[in-house]
C-alpha positions as CSV (number, residue, x, y, z in Angstrom):
1,M,-8.7,11.2,-15.0
2,T,-11.0,8.5,-13.5
3,A,-11.0,8.1,-9.7
4,L,-10.6,4.5,-8.8
5,L,-10.8,5.2,-5.0
6,R,-12.4,8.1,-3.4
7,L,-12.8,8.9,0.4
8,D,-15.3,11.6,1.3
9,R,-15.0,13.1,4.8
10,V,-14.1,9.8,6.4
11,S,-13.7,9.6,10.2
12,V,-12.4,6.7,12.2
13,S,-12.1,6.1,15.9
14,Y,-10.3,3.6,18.2
15,G,-11.8,3.1,21.5
16,G,-13.5,6.4,21.6
17,L,-10.4,8.2,20.4
18,R,-10.6,9.9,16.9
19,A,-7.8,8.5,14.7
20,V,-8.8,10.0,11.4
21,S,-11.0,13.2,11.0
22,D,-12.9,14.2,7.9
23,V,-10.4,12.9,5.5
24,S,-11.2,13.2,1.8
25,L,-8.8,11.9,-0.9
26,T,-8.8,10.5,-4.4
27,V,-6.7,7.9,-6.0
28,P,-6.9,8.3,-9.8
29,E,-6.7,5.1,-11.9
30,G,-3.1,4.3,-13.0
31,C,-1.5,6.6,-10.5
32,V,0.6,6.4,-7.3
33,V,-0.8,8.3,-4.5
34,A,1.4,8.7,-1.3
35,L,0.2,9.2,2.2
36,L,2.9,10.8,4.3
37,G,3.0,11.7,7.9
38,A,4.5,10.9,11.4
39,N,3.7,7.8,13.3
40,G,0.1,8.2,14.6
41,A,-0.9,10.6,11.8
42,G,-3.7,8.1,10.6
43,K,-2.0,6.7,7.5
44,T,-2.3,2.9,8.4
45,T,-5.8,3.6,9.8
46,I,-6.9,4.8,6.4
47,L,-5.5,1.8,4.5
48,R,-7.2,-0.6,7.1
49,T,-10.3,1.3,6.6
50,V,-10.2,1.1,2.9
51,S,-9.5,-2.7,3.2
52,G,-12.5,-3.2,5.5
53,L,-10.6,-4.3,8.5
54,I,-11.9,-1.2,10.3
55,Q,-15.3,0.3,9.9
56,P,-15.5,4.2,9.5
57,D,-17.6,6.3,12.0
58,S,-18.8,8.4,9.1
59,G,-18.1,9.4,5.5
60,R,-18.2,7.5,2.2
61,I,-15.7,5.3,0.5
62,V,-16.2,4.5,-3.2
63,F,-14.0,2.0,-5.0
64,G,-14.6,1.3,-8.8
65,G,-17.9,3.3,-8.7
66,R,-19.2,1.3,-5.7
67,R,-19.5,2.2,-2.1
68,I,-17.5,-0.2,0.1
69,D,-17.8,1.3,3.5
70,G,-19.5,-1.2,5.6
71,K,-18.4,-4.1,3.4
72,A,-16.5,-7.1,4.7
73,A,-12.7,-7.2,4.1
74,H,-12.9,-10.4,2.0
75,D,-15.5,-8.8,-0.3
76,I,-13.3,-5.8,-0.9
77,A,-10.4,-7.9,-1.6
78,R,-12.4,-9.8,-4.2
79,M,-13.3,-6.5,-5.7
80,G,-9.6,-6.0,-6.4
81,A,-8.3,-3.8,-3.5
82,L,-5.4,-5.6,-1.8
83,Q,-3.2,-4.5,1.0
84,V,0.4,-5.3,1.9
85,P,0.4,-4.7,5.5
86,E,3.2,-3.3,7.7
87,G,4.9,-6.4,8.9
88,R,4.5,-8.1,5.6
89,G,1.7,-10.6,6.5
90,I,3.4,-13.6,5.0
91,F,3.0,-17.2,6.3
92,P,6.4,-17.9,7.7
93,S,5.9,-21.7,8.3
94,L,5.0,-22.2,4.5
95,T,7.4,-22.1,1.6
96,V,7.8,-19.2,-0.7
97,A,6.0,-21.2,-3.5
98,A,3.2,-22.0,-1.1
99,N,2.8,-18.4,0.0
100,L,2.5,-17.4,-3.7
101,E,-0.2,-20.1,-4.2
102,M,-2.2,-18.4,-1.6
103,A,-3.0,-15.7,-4.1
104,R,-4.8,-18.2,-6.2
105,A,-8.2,-17.4,-4.6
106,T,-8.1,-13.9,-6.2
107,A,-5.9,-14.4,-9.1
108,S,-6.9,-15.4,-12.7
109,R,-6.9,-19.1,-12.9
110,D,-4.5,-19.2,-16.0
111,I,-1.9,-17.0,-14.5
112,D,1.5,-18.5,-13.7
113,L,1.9,-17.3,-10.2
114,V,5.5,-18.4,-9.6
115,G,6.8,-17.3,-12.9
116,T,5.1,-13.8,-12.5
117,A,6.5,-13.3,-9.1
118,I,10.1,-14.2,-10.3
119,E,9.8,-11.8,-13.1
120,L,8.9,-9.1,-10.6
121,F,11.5,-10.1,-8.0
122,P,14.3,-12.3,-9.4
123,P,15.9,-13.0,-5.9
124,L,12.9,-15.1,-5.2
125,E,13.8,-17.7,-7.8
126,N,16.3,-19.6,-5.6
127,R,14.1,-19.4,-2.6
128,L,11.0,-21.1,-3.8
129,E,11.3,-24.1,-1.5
130,Q,12.6,-22.2,1.4
131,L,10.3,-21.5,4.4
132,A,9.3,-17.8,4.1
133,G,10.2,-17.2,7.8
134,T,13.8,-17.9,7.1
135,L,14.0,-15.2,4.4
136,S,15.8,-11.9,4.8
137,G,13.6,-8.9,5.7
138,G,14.0,-7.6,2.2
139,E,13.1,-10.9,0.6
140,Q,10.1,-11.3,2.9
141,Q,8.9,-7.8,1.7
142,M,9.4,-8.9,-2.0
143,L,7.4,-11.9,-1.3
144,A,4.6,-10.0,0.3
145,M,4.5,-7.5,-2.6
146,A,4.8,-10.4,-5.2
147,R,1.9,-12.4,-3.6
148,A,-0.3,-9.3,-3.9
149,L,0.9,-8.3,-7.3
150,V,0.2,-11.7,-9.0
151,A,-3.4,-11.4,-8.2
152,R,-3.4,-8.3,-10.4
153,P,-5.4,-6.1,-8.1
154,R,-7.1,-3.0,-9.4
155,L,-5.7,-1.2,-6.4
156,L,-2.5,-2.1,-4.4
157,M,-2.1,-0.6,-0.9
158,L,1.4,-0.7,0.5
159,D,2.0,0.1,4.0
160,E,5.6,1.2,5.1
161,I,7.4,-1.2,2.7
162,S,10.9,0.3,3.6
163,M,10.6,-0.3,7.3
164,G,13.6,-1.9,8.9
165,L,15.4,-2.5,5.6
166,A,18.8,-1.6,4.3
167,P,18.9,1.3,1.8
168,I,19.9,-1.0,-1.1
169,V,16.9,-3.0,-0.5
170,V,14.6,-0.1,-0.2
171,R,15.9,1.0,-3.6
172,Q,15.0,-2.4,-5.1
173,L,11.6,-2.3,-3.6
174,F,10.9,1.3,-4.9
175,D,12.3,0.3,-8.3
176,A,9.6,-2.3,-8.4
177,V,6.9,0.3,-7.5
178,R,8.2,2.4,-10.3
179,A,7.9,-0.4,-12.8
180,M,4.3,-1.2,-11.5
181,K,3.5,2.5,-12.2
182,D,5.0,2.3,-15.6
183,A,2.8,-0.8,-16.2
184,G,-0.3,1.2,-15.3
185,A,-0.9,-0.2,-11.7
186,T,-2.8,2.0,-9.2
187,V,-1.0,2.2,-5.9
188,L,-1.9,3.8,-2.6
189,L,1.4,4.1,-0.7
190,V,1.9,4.7,3.0
191,E,5.5,5.7,3.7
192,Q,7.6,7.7,6.2
193,Y,10.7,8.2,4.0
194,V,9.8,11.3,2.0
195,D,12.4,11.2,-0.8
196,A,11.5,7.5,-1.7
197,A,7.8,8.1,-1.7
198,L,8.1,11.4,-3.7
199,S,10.3,9.7,-6.3
200,V,7.4,7.4,-7.4
201,A,4.3,9.4,-6.4
202,D,2.0,11.3,-8.9
203,Y,0.1,13.0,-6.0
204,V,0.8,13.2,-2.2
205,Y,-1.3,13.8,0.8
206,V,0.4,14.9,4.1
207,L,-1.5,13.9,7.2
208,D,-1.2,15.5,10.7
209,K,-3.0,14.1,13.7
210,G,-5.7,12.4,11.5
211,R,-6.3,15.3,9.2
212,V,-5.1,16.3,5.7
213,A,-2.5,19.0,6.2
214,E,-1.4,19.3,2.6
215,L,-1.9,17.8,-0.8
216,G,-0.5,18.3,-4.2
217,E,2.1,17.0,-6.6
218,P,5.5,15.8,-5.4
219,A,7.3,19.1,-6.5
220,D,4.8,21.2,-4.6
221,V,5.3,19.2,-1.4
222,R,9.1,19.2,-1.8
223,E,9.1,23.0,-2.3
224,S,6.9,23.7,0.8
225,G,9.0,21.4,3.1
226,L,5.8,20.6,5.1
227,A,6.1,16.8,4.7
228,T,9.7,16.8,6.0
229,S,8.6,19.0,9.0
230,Y,5.9,16.6,10.0
231,L,8.2,13.6,9.7
232,G,10.9,15.1,11.9
233,G,13.4,15.3,9.0
234,Q,13.1,11.7,7.8
235,T,14.1,11.5,4.1
């Protein structure tokens, strides 16, 4: 199986404090890889480092066969690695349709951005002229995911898509992730809710204090119970 993304002994610091220590991980093409761990484990730091928003202290990051550590965030995005950040990252003062048009810079010119987004998330159809900031939390997360997906990225990085949302909305979002997986998408997923993440993941890395504490397939991680113990029982 071809590795689309590979981190080799990556370390990252904030203000002199080590946030990620010697992390190595692989994201095979066409797979969903989940990063699990408690708050402060280094999950979001890894996504931001892959995205180019943070530069690593050491190690190598290879995406699509090319080293990207040291590259600017906009260059990495143009290569096809897009992140949906925690907090969604939408433009609240723009309409839903205008938010989707923001993906035009990295999307194929002939793609129907709005039509594709509605196909992925039907609830957005009646919200196209509504200001994004007035959407519900779940609708905002749908918009953020749709805006990234319509650009057809090679790698989609999702950061805590379930945060603050009702269980029924979380199920809808993870159903969308499952559909993306079935369509051949490659996803790096950061999530605190173990059951939701394990239900869609092909491979799992459990982080603890900036290091890889466990890796394996979802069944192995479930059996060990290690992920749940690090997350304080969150499922």
